[in-house]
N, CA, C and O atoms as a Tinker XYZ file with bonds, in Angstrom:
   204  protein
     1  N     27.188000    3.294000   18.743000    73     2
     2  CA    26.445000    4.326000   18.026000    64     1     3
     3  C     26.237000    3.922000   16.562000    63     2     4     5
     4  O     25.132000    4.035000   16.033000    81     3
     5  N     27.297000    3.458000   15.923000    73     3     6
     6  CA    27.172000    3.064000   14.517000    64     5     7
     7  C     26.277000    1.837000   14.361000    63     6     8     9
     8  O     25.508000    1.737000   13.405000    81     7
     9  N     26.386000    0.895000   15.318000    73     7    10
    10  CA    25.533000   -0.293000   15.269000    64     9    11
    11  C     24.069000    0.112000   15.415000    63    10    12    13
    12  O     23.203000   -0.395000   14.701000    81    11
    13  N     23.801000    1.019000   16.336000    73    11    14
    14  CA    22.440000    1.512000   16.538000    64    13    15
    15  C     21.929000    2.199000   15.275000    63    14    16    17
    16  O     20.791000    1.985000   14.857000    81    15
    17  N     22.772000    3.016000   14.680000    73    15    18
    18  CA    22.396000    3.692000   13.439000    64    17    19
    19  C     22.099000    2.676000   12.338000    63    18    20    21
    20  O     21.144000    2.842000   11.579000    81    19
    21  N     22.916000    1.626000   12.252000    73    19    22
    22  CA    22.706000    0.596000   11.234000    64    21    23
    23  C     21.355000   -0.088000   11.433000    63    22    24    25
    24  O     20.623000   -0.325000   10.472000    81    23
    25  N     21.033000   -0.402000   12.688000    73    23    26
    26  CA    19.754000   -1.053000   12.990000    64    25    27
    27  C     18.592000   -0.130000   12.623000    63    26    28    29
    28  O     17.612000   -0.571000   12.023000    81    27
    29  N     18.702000    1.145000   12.980000    73    27    30
    30  CA    17.644000    2.119000   12.677000    64    29    31
    31  C     17.454000    2.253000   11.168000    63    30    32    33
    32  O     16.326000    2.230000   10.677000    81    31
    33  N     18.552000    2.393000   10.439000    73    31    34
    34  CA    18.478000    2.508000    8.979000    64    33    35
    35  C     17.876000    1.247000    8.377000    63    34    36    37
    36  O     17.051000    1.327000    7.467000    81    35
    37  N     18.280000    0.086000    8.876000    73    35    38
    38  CA    17.774000   -1.195000    8.393000    64    37    39
    39  C     16.262000   -1.280000    8.562000    63    38    40    41
    40  O     15.548000   -1.638000    7.625000    81    39
    41  N     15.771000   -0.947000    9.766000    73    39    42
    42  CA    14.330000   -1.012000   10.025000    64    41    43
    43  C     13.584000    0.008000    9.167000    63    42    44    45
    44  O     12.493000   -0.276000    8.672000    81    43
    45  N     14.163000    1.181000    8.991000    73    43    46
    46  CA    13.536000    2.204000    8.149000    64    45    47
    47  C     13.404000    1.717000    6.712000    63    46    48    49
    48  O     12.353000    1.873000    6.091000    81    47
    49  N     14.475000    1.127000    6.187000    73    47    50
    50  CA    14.454000    0.621000    4.813000    64    49    51
    51  C     13.405000   -0.478000    4.673000    63    50    52    53
    52  O     12.658000   -0.498000    3.695000    81    51
    53  N     13.343000   -1.391000    5.640000    73    51    54
    54  CA    12.359000   -2.474000    5.606000    64    53    55
    55  C     10.943000   -1.902000    5.618000    63    54    56    57
    56  O     10.085000   -2.339000    4.851000    81    55
    57  N     10.703000   -0.920000    6.495000    73    55    58
    58  CA     9.378000   -0.305000    6.569000    64    57    59
    59  C      9.012000    0.396000    5.268000    63    58    60    61
    60  O      7.873000    0.297000    4.811000    81    59
    61  N      9.960000    1.099000    4.670000    73    59    62
    62  CA     9.710000    1.790000    3.397000    64    61    63
    63  C      9.371000    0.784000    2.304000    63    62    64    65
    64  O      8.432000    0.992000    1.535000    81    63
    65  N     10.135000   -0.310000    2.233000    73    63    66
    66  CA     9.881000   -1.344000    1.226000    64    65    67
    67  C      8.500000   -1.960000    1.439000    63    66    68    69
    68  O      7.757000   -2.169000    0.479000    81    67
    69  N      8.152000   -2.254000    2.703000    73    67    70
    70  CA     6.841000   -2.830000    3.012000    64    69    71
    71  C      5.720000   -1.900000    2.571000    63    70    72    73
    72  O      4.772000   -2.334000    1.917000    81    71
    73  N      5.824000   -0.625000    2.926000    73    71    74
    74  CA     4.766000    0.321000    2.567000    64    73    75
    75  C      4.666000    0.492000    1.056000    63    74    76    77
    76  O      3.566000    0.602000    0.515000    81    75
    77  N      5.811000    0.515000    0.370000    73    75    78
    78  CA     5.804000    0.650000   -1.086000    64    77    79
    79  C      5.118000   -0.538000   -1.739000    63    78    80    81
    80  O      4.280000   -0.360000   -2.624000    81    79
    81  N      5.465000   -1.757000   -1.311000    73    79    82
    82  CA     4.845000   -2.948000   -1.888000    64    81    83
    83  C      3.353000   -2.983000   -1.577000    63    82    84    85
    84  O      2.553000   -3.383000   -2.422000    81    83
    85  N      2.971000   -2.564000   -0.362000    73    83    86
    86  CA     1.560000   -2.532000    0.005000    64    85    87
    87  C      0.793000   -1.560000   -0.875000    63    86    88    89
    88  O     -0.294000   -1.882000   -1.354000    81    87
    89  N      1.349000   -0.371000   -1.092000    73    87    90
    90  CA     0.653000    0.612000   -1.920000    64    89    91
    91  C      0.547000    0.130000   -3.363000    63    90    92    93
    92  O     -0.469000    0.361000   -4.019000    81    91
    93  N      1.590000   -0.539000   -3.864000    73    91    94
    94  CA     1.559000   -1.075000   -5.227000    64    93    95
    95  C      0.467000   -2.136000   -5.340000    63    94    96    97
    96  O     -0.295000   -2.143000   -6.307000    81    95
    97  N      0.388000   -3.034000   -4.353000    73    95    98
    98  CA    -0.642000   -4.069000   -4.358000    64    97    99
    99  C     -2.029000   -3.455000   -4.274000    63    98   100   101
   100  O     -2.942000   -3.887000   -4.977000    81    99
   101  N     -2.196000   -2.448000   -3.417000    73    99   102
   102  CA    -3.488000   -1.782000   -3.285000    64   101   103
   103  C     -3.884000   -1.105000   -4.589000    63   102   104   105
   104  O     -5.050000   -1.157000   -4.980000    81   103
   105  N     -2.933000   -0.472000   -5.267000    73   103   106
   106  CA    -3.221000    0.173000   -6.544000    64   105   107
   107  C     -3.663000   -0.853000   -7.572000    63   106   108   109
   108  O     -4.629000   -0.621000   -8.299000    81   107
   109  N     -2.965000   -1.994000   -7.646000    73   107   110
   110  CA    -3.334000   -3.052000   -8.587000    64   109   111
   111  C     -4.739000   -3.561000   -8.296000    63   110   112   113
   112  O     -5.548000   -3.726000   -9.209000    81   111
   113  N     -5.029000   -3.811000   -7.008000    73   111   114
   114  CA    -6.357000   -4.274000   -6.618000    64   113   115
   115  C     -7.410000   -3.238000   -6.972000    63   114   116   117
   116  O     -8.483000   -3.575000   -7.473000    81   115
   117  N     -7.097000   -1.974000   -6.709000    73   115   118
   118  CA    -8.035000   -0.886000   -6.973000    64   117   119
   119  C     -8.315000   -0.770000   -8.467000    63   118   120   121
   120  O     -9.467000   -0.614000   -8.871000    81   119
   121  N     -7.270000   -0.847000   -9.288000    73   119   122
   122  CA    -7.439000   -0.767000  -10.741000    64   121   123
   123  C     -8.275000   -1.936000  -11.237000    63   122   124   125
   124  O     -9.183000   -1.747000  -12.046000    81   123
   125  N     -7.980000   -3.140000  -10.763000    73   123   126
   126  CA    -8.756000   -4.315000  -11.145000    64   125   127
   127  C    -10.211000   -4.156000  -10.737000    63   126   128   129
   128  O    -11.119000   -4.476000  -11.505000    81   127
   129  N    -10.428000   -3.658000   -9.516000    73   127   130
   130  CA   -11.785000   -3.490000   -9.003000    64   129   131
   131  C    -12.551000   -2.458000   -9.817000    63   130   132   133
   132  O    -13.716000   -2.669000  -10.154000    81   131
   133  N    -11.901000   -1.340000  -10.135000    73   131   134
   134  CA   -12.562000   -0.285000  -10.912000    64   133   135
   135  C    -12.848000   -0.758000  -12.333000    63   134   136   137
   136  O    -13.895000   -0.428000  -12.891000    81   135
   137  N    -11.949000   -1.513000  -12.920000    73   135   138
   138  CA   -12.190000   -2.072000  -14.247000    64   137   139
   139  C    -13.321000   -3.088000  -14.210000    63   138   140   141
   140  O    -14.088000   -3.208000  -15.165000    81   139
   141  N    -13.422000   -3.820000  -13.105000    73   139   142
   142  CA   -14.457000   -4.837000  -12.951000    64   141   143
   143  C    -15.835000   -4.199000  -12.815000    63   142   144   145
   144  O    -16.807000   -4.698000  -13.383000    81   143
   145  N    -15.927000   -3.104000  -12.070000    73   143   146
   146  CA   -17.231000   -2.472000  -11.821000    64   145   147
   147  C    -17.159000   -0.969000  -12.091000    63   146   148   149
   148  O    -17.157000   -0.159000  -11.164000    81   147
   149  N    -17.102000   -0.613000  -13.362000    73   147   150
   150  CA   -17.035000    0.810000  -13.717000    64   149   151
   151  C    -18.393000    1.479000  -13.544000    63   150   152   153
   152  O    -18.468000    2.644000  -13.152000    81   151
   153  N    -19.466000    0.748000  -13.834000    73   151   154
   154  CA   -20.806000    1.331000  -13.785000    64   153   155
   155  C    -21.425000    1.233000  -12.394000    63   154   156   157
   156  O    -22.508000    1.767000  -12.152000    81   155
   157  N    -20.741000    0.556000  -11.491000    73   155   158
   158  CA   -21.265000    0.411000  -10.132000    64   157   159
   159  C    -20.793000    1.551000   -9.243000    63   158   160   161
   160  O    -19.862000    2.277000   -9.591000    81   159
   161  N    -21.438000    1.702000   -8.099000    73   159   162
   162  CA   -21.002000    2.672000   -7.092000    64   161   163
   163  C    -20.262000    1.949000   -5.966000    63   162   164   165
   164  O    -20.063000    2.508000   -4.887000    81   163
   165  N    -19.860000    0.710000   -6.221000    73   163   166
   166  CA   -19.152000   -0.072000   -5.207000    64   165   167
   167  C    -17.752000    0.475000   -4.947000    63   166   168   169
   168  O    -17.192000    0.256000   -3.873000    81   167
   169  N    -17.180000    1.189000   -5.925000    73   167   170
   170  CA   -15.819000    1.709000   -5.735000    64   169   171
   171  C    -15.759000    2.701000   -4.582000    63   170   172   173
   172  O    -14.718000    2.828000   -3.938000    81   171
   173  N    -16.854000    3.408000   -4.309000    73   171   174
   174  CA   -16.882000    4.318000   -3.160000    64   173   175
   175  C    -16.754000    3.522000   -1.866000    63   174   176   177
   176  O    -16.011000    3.900000   -0.960000    81   175
   177  N    -17.488000    2.414000   -1.793000    73   175   178
   178  CA   -17.396000    1.540000   -0.620000    64   177   179
   179  C    -15.985000    0.970000   -0.490000    63   178   180   181
   180  O    -15.459000    0.845000    0.616000    81   179
   181  N    -15.379000    0.628000   -1.622000    73   179   182
   182  CA   -14.024000    0.075000   -1.618000    64   181   183
   183  C    -13.015000    1.104000   -1.112000    63   182   184   185
   184  O    -12.106000    0.771000   -0.351000    81   183
   185  N    -13.184000    2.359000   -1.542000    73   183   186
   186  CA   -12.316000    3.429000   -1.046000    64   185   187
   187  C    -12.456000    3.582000    0.465000    63   186   188   189
   188  O    -11.463000    3.750000    1.173000    81   187
   189  N    -13.706000    3.524000    0.958000    73   187   190
   190  CA   -13.940000    3.635000    2.397000    64   189   191
   191  C    -13.295000    2.463000    3.135000    63   190   192   193
   192  O    -12.769000    2.628000    4.235000    81   191
   193  N    -13.341000    1.280000    2.521000    73   191   194
   194  CA   -12.733000    0.101000    3.143000    64   193   195
   195  C    -11.207000    0.241000    3.196000    63   194   196   197
   196  O    -10.569000   -0.217000    4.143000    81   195
   197  N    -10.632000    0.877000    2.172000    73   195   198
   198  CA    -9.177000    1.056000    2.134000    64   197   199
   199  C     -8.701000    2.031000    3.202000    63   198   200   201
   200  O     -7.684000    1.794000    3.853000    81   199
   201  N     -9.432000    3.123000    3.383000    73   199   202
   202  CA    -8.978000    4.159000    4.315000    64   201   203
   203  C     -9.463000    3.951000    5.729000    63   202   204
   204  O     -9.152000    4.751000    6.612000    81   203
């Protein structure tokens, strides 16, 4: 039971770390993209591509 719990907690922590790093990378890319094309309407397309 404890071993199973350890494995579950381990996978949960790994998944949380992965999602956090992914969201941080996406935010950085999004900020760079918006700074690159503030006057364009491409950011709407980029948002659609993200979701």
